N, C-alpha and C positions, 0 to 999 in steps of 0.2 A: 485257811487250808482248803475248805470245801469248794471255793470258787476258783482255785488255781488249776489250770489244765494239767493233764498228765496221762495221756493214752499209753497203753503198753509199749515199751521201747522208746517212748518220747517223754521221759519223766524229768527233763532238765529244769523246768520252771518250778515244779513242786519240790524238787531236790534242794533248790536254793532256800526255799521256805523252811524245809526240814532242818537243814544245816543251821540256819539262824535260830531255830527253836531249841536245838539240842546242844549247840556249842557252849552256852554258859554252864552246862551241867556235866560236861565231858572233859576228861583229861587229854584225849586225843580223838581226832576224827579223820576218817579216810573214805575214799570212794573207790570201788572196785571196777574192773573193766566193763561189767554190765550196768554200772551206774548206781548200785546200791550203796547207801551211806551207813557206815559203822561208827557209832559213837561209844568210846570206851570209858567207863567209870571204874577206876582201879579200886581193888578191895584190899582186905587184910590177909590175903593168902588162901582164901577159900576157893571153892570151885568156880568155874566160868559159866555164867548164865547168859544165854543169848535170847534177847527179846527180838521179835520180828513183827513188823507191820508193813503191809505192802502199800506202795505209793500210787500205783497205777489204778486207773479207773477204766471202765468200758469205753470203747471208742470205735472209730472207723479209720480206714486208710484209703486215701484217694487212689483210684485206679485209672481214671480217665476224665478228661474234660470234653464234654460234647460240643458240637459246633454251635449249639444254641446257648452255651454257657453253663448248662447244668453239670454238676459234678457227680460222677459215679464213684461208689465206695464199696468196700467190703468190711464186714464186722471184725473187730478185735475184741474177742471175749464172748461170753455166753449170754446172748440176748434172747428174750422171749420175742418171737417174731411179731406178736401183736403190739408190742410197745415201741417198735422202731419208728413207726411213721407218726405223722401229725405232731412233730417235735421241732422246737428251735434248736439249732446247732451252731457251732463255731468251727470254721475251717481255719487251721493254723498253718498259714503259709508264710510268705515274706512279711505279711501282716495278718491280723485276724479278720476274717470275713464272717459276718453273721448271716445265717441262711436258715431255710426251713426244709425239713424232710416231709413232704406232703404225701397225700394219697389221692386216688381218684375219687371225685365227688360221688356220693352214694346215689345221686339222682340218675347216673348213667351206668351204674353197675348192674350186671345180670344177677339173678338170684344166686347162682353158683359163686360169683365173684364176691358177693356180700358176706359170705361165710368162709371164704377161702383165706388161709394165712398168706401174708405177703411173702413173695419169693425174693431171693437175693437180687435177681435182675430188676426187681421193682424199685430198688433203693437208689434214689438220686437226691441231690441237694440243689435247691434253687437259691442262688445268692443275688439275683436281681441285676446281674451285670452281663454284658456281651462276652462272648468267648475270648476275644482278644484281651480284654481287661482281666478276666479271670486267670488266663494263662500267664499273665505277668506276675500274678501273686501266688497262685496255687499250682503245684506240680504233683505228678504221680509220686506216691510215697509220703506225702504230707498226711497229717492226721486230722481227725475231726472229733470233737467232743460235744456232748449235749449241754445245752445252756439252761441253767436253773439257778436262781438266786436262793440262798438259804433263807428260809422264813420260819417263823415260830407259831404254828397253830396251837393255841391253848398251852398245854404243858409239854409239848413235843417240839422237836426240830425236824425239818424236812429239807432235803436237797437231793440232787442227782448223785452225789458222791459220798454219802455216809459210809458206803463200802468203798474204800476203807480209810477215808480221812478221819473217821472216828477213832480207828486204831492208832493212827499217827498222833492224834491228840492225847489219847490215853497214855501212850508210851512216853510222850514228852512230859506229861503231868506226873507220871510215875518217877521219871528221872529227877524231876524237880523236888519230889518228896524225899528222895533218898538222903540218908545221913552218912555215917561212917560204917557202911555195910562190910561184912566179911567177904562176901563173894565179889568177884570181878563181874561187872555187868556190861554187856555189849548190846547196845540198843541199835538195831538194824532196820532201816527203812528200805525194803526190798523192791525190786523191779519185776515187771512182767509176770505177776502172779495170775492175772486174769487169762493169760494165754499158756499156762502150764507151769506155774510156780518155778520159773527159771532162775530168777534172781536169788531166791532163797537157796536153791540147790548149789549155786556157786559159792555164796557167802558162807553157808554152813560148812562146806568142805574146807574153806580157808580158815574159819574161826575154830572149828572143831569144839563145840561147846560140850560141857559135861551135862548141862541141863538146858533145855530149850522151852521157851514160852512164847508162842506167837499170840498176837492180839488182832482179832478180826471181828467181823459181824457174823451174826447167825440169824436164822429165821425166827421171827416172832409172828407165828401164824395164829394170832389171837383175835381175829376179827369175827364178825357175826357168822354163826353157823359152824364154826370150827369146833370139833369135838375135843375133849380134854387131851386125848392121846395124840391128836393131830397138831397141837399147838407148838410143840418143840420148846419154845420159850415164850415169855410174856414181857411186854415192854416195861411193865411196872414191877417186875420181879427181881431187879438187881442184876449184878454181873452173872454171866453164864459160864459155868465151869464145864468144859467139854469132857465127856466120857468116851465118845466114839464119833467118828465120821468115816466117810469112804476112804480116807487116806491114812487114818491113824487110830489105833486102839490105845487110849491113854493108860499107862500103868496105874494099877490101883494105888500105889503109894503116892503118886503125884496127885491124883484126884483127891485122895483123902487128906493130903497135906494142904491143898488149896482150900478145901472146905473147913478143915480144922482152924487154919489161920483166919478165914473169913468169920467163923463163929467166935473166935477169941476176940476179934476186933470189931465185932458187931457190924460187919459189912454185908448188906443184903445180897443174896446170891441164889442161884438155881442150877440144876444139872441140865446139861445140853447133850442130847443124843440125836445126831444127824445121820440119816440112812443114806444120803446122797451127798455128792460134792465133797470137797476137802479144802485144806488151807496149807499154809507154809509148814504146819506141824509135821507133815510127812517127811519133808526134806531134813528138818532138824533132827528128828528121831533117827533117821538113817545115815546121818553124817558120821564120817570117820569110822570108828568101831562101834557106833551106836551111842545114843544119848537118851537120857530120860527126857520125856517131852509131854507137855500138857498144852492147854490153850484156854485163854480167857476171851470171851466174845461179848460184844454189845448186841443185845436183842434188837432186831431191826425189822420193821414191816416193809413190805413191797420191795425186797432186795432185787437189784438189777433193773429197776424201773427208775423213771426220772423223779419219783416222789418217795425215795427211800426215807424212812421216818424212824426216829428213835427217841428215847426219853433221856434228857440230860442227867437225871438221877442215875441211870444205868451207866453213863460215862464216868460219873464220879465214883461209883462203886467199883467199876473196872480199874480205874487209876489207883484207888486205895488198895485193891487186892493185888495188883501187879507189884506195887511198891512193897507191900507186906511180904509177898512171895520172895522178892529179891533179898529182903532183909533176913529171911529165915531158910533160904534154899539149901544152905550147907547142912541142915538137919537131914535132908534126903540121903546124903552120902555118909552120914556119921556111922 
């Protein structure tokens, strides 16, 4: 999953992987006009629970091919400008082209340029080919993603796409764990989250869940120098149970239910409060006449960088908690 491309609006390749993962555990699968995948696991007459994990990752869109063969791009999603340059990337045209997004050598930069953030006009990709060859393969509107192989430093895993391929993995593992649950569970792999939670908005209005539970990453700001109140979550603290972010205020009964289930099944967990940014939870909560909504998150270091890093133990805890929630969610509406 982590090494399959899927820039916002161009999730075709990862969608095929997701369908193959979910199909064995679903009674039916559909794809909506925005490309989101919905896998339905029928229940015993209980409420409808919608899980949601977004498929897209940060990327770029090609805007122009220069006469020297360099490719101009615009960002798709929320990048930290400092992390855009000095990276290997892949341009996805008629075939994949490996390239580099370089920066001016420090030897020739002025003192002001050395401390300035890269501007959008500074972004171009060098694929090492003449313009005529590039234009045969890459066109305006094609997408570009960052290249990084998943590796395992110590007890962690790191890759450019932990956000949110970790959520897709957790969702598929939770579906695998389900038995004969009372609730109908609809596992949705959504599109275009990084550019405005667009896929979730459409799918939630179509499915109209009684209860929504997105699965995403959250900040683990637990590196050197971070004060306890700044950490948000820690990579070794288990699944993160969201209480608040910029898009959703989780109802008390949902948060308490998640923590109660986690305690009963001895699933390591922690509370997450994010003062900025949001997830698909906002759209699930506001769907139809409104739905109960929470969120389970994987604590992740260095989010939106090419070295996003998480703990596999956190993934296992998230999968166990999501499955347990689906098996008991009917209690929320009793």
